[in-house]
C-alpha positions as CSV (number, residue, x, y, z in Angstrom):
1,X,-2.1,-117.1,-180.9
2,X,-5.1,-115.1,-179.6
3,X,-5.1,-111.7,-177.5
4,X,-7.4,-110.4,-175.2
5,X,-7.7,-107.0,-173.1
6,X,-9.5,-106.5,-170.2
7,X,-10.4,-103.3,-167.8
8,X,-12.4,-102.9,-164.9
9,X,-13.3,-99.7,-162.5
10,X,-14.8,-100.2,-158.8
11,X,-15.6,-97.5,-156.5
12,X,-14.5,-97.3,-152.9
13,X,-17.2,-97.5,-150.2
14,X,-17.9,-101.0,-149.3
15,X,-16.4,-102.6,-146.5
16,X,-12.8,-103.5,-146.2
17,X,-10.7,-105.2,-147.2
18,X,-9.6,-104.0,-151.1
19,X,-8.5,-107.0,-152.4
20,X,-6.0,-107.7,-155.8
21,X,-5.8,-111.0,-157.2
22,X,-7.2,-112.1,-153.6
23,X,-4.4,-110.1,-152.0
24,X,-5.0,-107.6,-149.2
25,X,-3.9,-104.3,-150.2
26,X,-6.1,-102.1,-148.2
27,X,-7.1,-103.6,-144.9
28,X,-9.6,-100.3,-143.9
29,X,-11.2,-99.7,-147.1
30,X,-13.1,-101.6,-149.5
31,X,-14.6,-101.1,-153.0
32,X,-18.2,-101.6,-154.0
33,X,-19.3,-104.6,-156.4
34,X,-21.8,-107.5,-156.3
35,X,-18.2,-110.0,-156.2
36,X,-15.8,-109.1,-153.4
37,X,-15.1,-106.6,-156.1
38,X,-11.5,-107.5,-157.1
39,X,-10.5,-105.2,-160.0
40,X,-7.4,-107.0,-161.0
41,X,-9.0,-110.6,-161.1
42,X,-12.0,-109.2,-163.1
43,X,-9.8,-107.4,-165.7
44,X,-7.5,-110.7,-166.3
45,X,-10.7,-112.5,-166.6
46,X,-12.3,-110.3,-169.2
47,X,-8.9,-110.8,-171.1
48,X,-9.0,-114.0,-171.1
49,X,-12.4,-114.3,-172.3
50,X,-12.0,-111.8,-174.9
51,X,-9.0,-113.6,-176.1
52,X,-10.9,-117.0,-176.6
53,X,-14.1,-115.0,-177.7
54,X,-16.2,-116.5,-175.0
55,X,-17.9,-113.1,-173.8
56,X,-17.1,-111.3,-170.8
57,X,-17.7,-111.7,-167.2
58,X,-21.1,-110.2,-166.9
59,X,-22.3,-112.5,-169.1
60,X,-20.6,-116.0,-167.3
61,X,-21.3,-114.4,-164.1
62,X,-24.2,-111.7,-163.9
63,X,-24.2,-109.0,-161.2
64,X,-28.2,-110.5,-161.0
65,X,-27.4,-113.8,-160.3
66,X,-27.7,-114.1,-156.3
67,X,-24.6,-116.4,-155.9
68,X,-22.6,-113.5,-157.0
69,X,-23.3,-111.6,-154.0
70,X,-19.8,-112.0,-152.1
71,X,-18.5,-114.4,-154.8
72,X,-14.7,-114.6,-154.5
73,X,-13.2,-113.0,-157.9
74,X,-10.1,-115.3,-157.8
75,X,-12.4,-118.9,-158.0
76,X,-14.1,-116.8,-160.8
77,X,-11.1,-116.3,-162.3
78,X,-10.1,-120.5,-161.7
79,X,-13.5,-121.0,-163.7
80,X,-12.4,-118.8,-166.5
81,X,-9.2,-120.5,-166.8
82,X,-11.1,-123.7,-167.1
83,X,-13.4,-122.3,-169.4
84,X,-10.6,-121.0,-171.8
85,X,-8.7,-124.5,-171.5
86,X,-12.1,-126.3,-172.6
87,X,-12.2,-123.9,-175.5
88,X,-8.8,-125.2,-176.5
89,X,-6.7,-122.7,-175.4
90,X,-3.6,-122.3,-172.4
91,X,-2.7,-119.3,-171.3
92,X,0.8,-117.6,-172.7
93,X,1.0,-114.6,-170.6
94,X,-0.7,-112.0,-168.5
95,X,0.1,-108.2,-168.3
96,X,-1.7,-106.2,-166.1
97,X,-1.8,-102.6,-164.8
98,X,-3.3,-101.5,-161.5
99,X,-4.5,-97.5,-161.7
100,X,-4.6,-96.4,-158.3
101,X,-3.6,-92.7,-156.4
102,X,-2.8,-94.5,-153.3
103,X,-3.0,-98.0,-152.7
104,X,0.3,-99.4,-153.7
105,X,1.0,-102.3,-155.6
106,X,4.6,-102.6,-155.0
107,X,4.8,-104.4,-151.2
108,X,2.4,-107.2,-152.9
109,X,3.3,-107.5,-156.3
110,X,5.2,-110.8,-156.0
111,X,2.2,-112.4,-154.0
112,X,-0.5,-111.1,-156.4
113,X,1.7,-112.5,-159.5
114,X,1.7,-115.4,-157.4
115,X,-2.1,-115.8,-157.0
116,X,-2.5,-115.1,-160.2
117,X,-0.2,-117.3,-161.9
118,X,-1.6,-120.5,-159.7
119,X,-5.3,-119.6,-160.4
120,X,-4.5,-119.9,-164.3
121,X,-2.0,-122.7,-164.0
122,X,0.9,-121.0,-165.3
123,X,4.4,-120.0,-164.4
124,X,4.8,-116.8,-162.3
125,X,7.2,-115.7,-165.1
126,X,4.1,-115.6,-167.1
127,X,2.3,-112.9,-165.2
128,X,3.2,-109.2,-165.0
129,X,1.3,-106.8,-162.7
130,X,2.5,-103.3,-162.9
131,X,0.9,-99.8,-161.3
132,X,0.4,-96.1,-162.0
133,X,-1.5,-93.3,-160.6
134,X,-3.4,-90.6,-162.6
135,X,-1.4,-88.0,-160.9
136,X,-4.7,-86.9,-159.3
137,X,-6.9,-86.8,-162.9
138,X,-10.3,-88.4,-162.7
139,X,-12.4,-90.4,-160.3
140,X,-9.3,-92.4,-159.7
141,X,-7.0,-89.5,-159.4
142,X,-9.6,-88.2,-156.4
143,X,-9.0,-91.6,-154.5
144,X,-12.6,-92.2,-155.1
145,X,-12.0,-95.9,-156.5
146,X,-9.4,-98.2,-158.6
147,X,-9.3,-99.5,-161.9
148,X,-7.0,-102.1,-163.5
149,X,-6.2,-103.0,-167.2
150,X,-5.4,-106.4,-168.2
151,X,-4.1,-108.0,-171.8
152,X,-4.0,-111.7,-172.0
153,X,-1.9,-114.0,-174.8
154,X,-3.5,-117.1,-175.6
155,X,-1.9,-120.4,-177.6
156,X,-3.7,-123.3,-178.8
157,X,-3.3,-126.0,-176.1
158,X,-1.9,-128.5,-178.7
159,X,1.0,-126.6,-179.5
């Protein structure tokens, strides 16, 4: 079994919408980033890459690559899942936390879990998505941006 951890943070300021696993959670505000700046997809992708010892998101999808401008983070996540499979692993479970002051996850939780599960080729029961605030502390607490963390557990594909 292999375990990886991922984290991503983006500042609000881009054109809307704000996406979590490709699900619109704030239609008005957007986040700044080279791709669609989906913090949850990025954190899960980094966790998967870390667990498989395949580097990180920036190594495989560098911001300096013009093709990354506006890229669909869920498509990148599907590509990462394929890379993890090619390295001999399968996803056992994902546990992710969105950290935001005003963006609400609960109305979208099921859709977010479904989108992540589909991208990773796992059952929805293997994907947990939670949310928390920072109780007004720091850049997230001032509602200047949002963050996400994720833990990925991988198993050898042959088991």
